[in-house]
Structures are given as structure tokens and as C-alpha cells.
C-alpha positions as CSV (number, residue, x, y, z in Angstrom):
1,X,-10.7,26.3,81.1
2,X,-7.7,27.7,83.0
3,X,-8.6,29.0,86.5
4,X,-7.0,31.0,89.2
5,X,-4.0,29.1,90.7
6,X,-5.6,29.1,94.2
7,X,-8.8,27.6,92.9
8,X,-6.9,25.1,90.9
9,X,-5.1,23.9,94.1
10,X,-8.4,23.6,96.0
11,X,-10.0,21.6,93.1
12,X,-6.9,19.3,92.8
13,X,-7.0,18.7,96.5
14,X,-10.7,17.8,96.3
15,X,-10.0,15.4,93.5
16,X,-7.2,13.7,95.5
17,X,-9.2,13.6,98.7
18,X,-12.2,12.0,96.9
19,X,-10.0,9.6,94.9
20,X,-11.7,10.8,91.7
21,X,-10.8,9.2,88.3
22,X,-10.9,11.1,85.0
23,X,-14.5,10.1,84.1
24,X,-15.9,10.8,87.6
25,X,-18.0,13.9,88.4
26,X,-16.2,16.6,90.3
27,X,-19.3,17.3,92.4
28,X,-22.1,14.7,92.6
29,X,-25.7,14.8,93.3
30,X,-27.3,12.9,96.2
31,X,-27.4,9.5,94.4
32,X,-24.0,10.0,92.7
33,X,-25.4,11.5,89.5
34,X,-25.3,15.0,88.1
35,X,-25.8,17.7,90.7
36,X,-29.2,19.4,90.2
37,X,-29.1,22.9,88.9
38,X,-31.3,24.0,91.7
39,X,-28.7,22.8,94.3
40,X,-26.0,24.7,92.4
41,X,-28.1,27.9,92.4
42,X,-28.9,27.6,96.1
43,X,-25.2,27.0,97.0
44,X,-24.2,29.9,94.8
45,X,-26.7,32.3,96.3
46,X,-25.6,31.3,99.8
47,X,-21.9,31.8,98.9
48,X,-22.7,35.3,97.4
49,X,-24.7,36.3,100.5
50,X,-21.9,35.1,102.8
51,X,-19.1,37.2,101.1
52,X,-20.7,40.2,99.4
53,X,-21.9,43.3,101.1
54,X,-25.7,43.7,100.9
55,X,-25.7,46.3,98.1
56,X,-23.6,44.0,95.9
57,X,-25.6,40.9,96.8
58,X,-28.7,42.7,95.7
59,X,-27.1,43.8,92.5
60,X,-26.6,41.7,89.3
61,X,-22.9,41.2,90.2
62,X,-22.2,37.5,89.9
63,X,-25.9,36.7,90.2
64,X,-25.6,33.5,88.0
65,X,-22.6,31.1,88.1
66,X,-22.3,31.7,84.4
67,X,-21.5,35.4,85.1
68,X,-18.1,34.3,86.4
69,X,-17.3,32.7,83.0
70,X,-18.5,35.8,81.2
71,X,-16.4,38.0,83.5
72,X,-13.3,35.9,83.0
73,X,-13.5,35.8,79.2
74,X,-14.1,39.5,79.1
75,X,-11.1,40.2,81.3
76,X,-8.9,38.0,79.2
77,X,-9.9,39.8,76.1
78,X,-9.5,43.2,77.8
79,X,-6.1,42.2,79.0
80,X,-5.1,41.5,75.4
81,X,-5.1,37.7,75.3
82,X,-5.6,36.9,71.6
83,X,-9.2,35.9,70.8
84,X,-8.1,32.6,69.3
85,X,-6.5,31.6,72.7
86,X,-9.5,32.8,74.7
87,X,-11.8,30.8,72.4
88,X,-9.7,27.7,72.8
89,X,-9.7,28.0,76.6
90,X,-13.4,28.6,76.6
91,X,-14.3,25.8,74.3
92,X,-15.8,28.2,71.7
93,X,-15.0,29.1,68.1
94,X,-13.5,32.5,67.5
95,X,-16.7,33.7,65.7
96,X,-18.9,32.6,68.6
97,X,-16.5,34.2,71.1
98,X,-16.4,37.5,69.2
99,X,-20.1,37.6,68.5
100,X,-20.7,37.4,72.3
101,X,-17.8,39.3,73.8
102,X,-16.5,41.8,71.2
103,X,-18.8,44.5,72.6
104,X,-17.3,44.0,76.0
105,X,-13.7,44.7,75.0
106,X,-12.7,48.2,76.0
107,X,-9.7,50.3,76.9
108,X,-7.3,48.8,74.4
109,X,-7.5,51.5,71.7
110,X,-4.9,53.9,73.1
111,X,-2.3,51.1,73.3
112,X,-3.2,49.8,69.9
113,X,-2.8,53.2,68.3
114,X,0.5,53.7,70.0
115,X,1.7,50.3,68.8
116,X,0.5,51.0,65.2
117,X,2.2,54.4,65.2
118,X,5.5,52.9,66.6
119,X,5.5,50.2,63.9
120,X,5.4,52.9,61.2
121,X,8.1,55.0,62.8
122,X,11.0,55.8,60.5
123,X,14.6,55.7,61.9
124,X,16.2,58.9,62.9
125,X,18.6,60.3,60.2
126,X,21.5,60.0,62.6
127,X,20.8,56.3,62.8
128,X,20.9,55.9,59.1
129,X,24.7,56.4,58.8
């Protein structure tokens, strides 16, 4: 999934520093295997606590790592990225994406109405000559 350019640079540097190959794990557990979910949750909680003010840390904002994915996909849809493109980036089908995120799309109706009305505009009579 595409990420923020700054994060992409950090991850690429990590890959280079660690000499990772395409089939290697980006972050490994203690014995080189898959990182335990509990370790991820503890690290995520610590990171949230370090950067969020107390009222946001106590809120549901970014409480789960998955919330970041949900936020990113919702933002792309709200920014007008076509659902087929968002689904491809997310590794979902369009029906799964829309079943999950269609209710999160908001704020596009005024722009869509304006575009629909503009598409149906007739030329001015002066332009018809």
C-alpha cells in the first residue's frame, strides 16, 4: 500500500541498513520469526503515549494499528481517489472496500453536484455563432 513519502524513506533506509531481501520480514521477532502481536500492540501503545496529548491518548484515536489503515483508506476516498484505485492499493475488491468504507465518505456531494450541473450546461447563444 502506498505510504507517506517520509515513512517510505525511513522504511527503505531500514531495509538497506538491515540488508533485507524481498522474502525477508521487515520487522522480526526475537528468534527471527514473525513479530508477536502483543509486541506490536505494546510498541504501538508506547508510541501513542509518547506523541499524543493525554486526552487523545485516552480516546479511541489510533488505538489499534489497524485504525491507521482505516483512516488512510477513508481519507483517500474522501479526497476523491476512485474506489477501484483505493481497493487495488488496499488489496481489497471494490465490493469489500465499499461495504466497509462507503459510509465513511463525506463532503463530496457539493462538488459532485457542481460537476454534474456543469456537464449539462448548454453553450451561451453568443458562442453558438
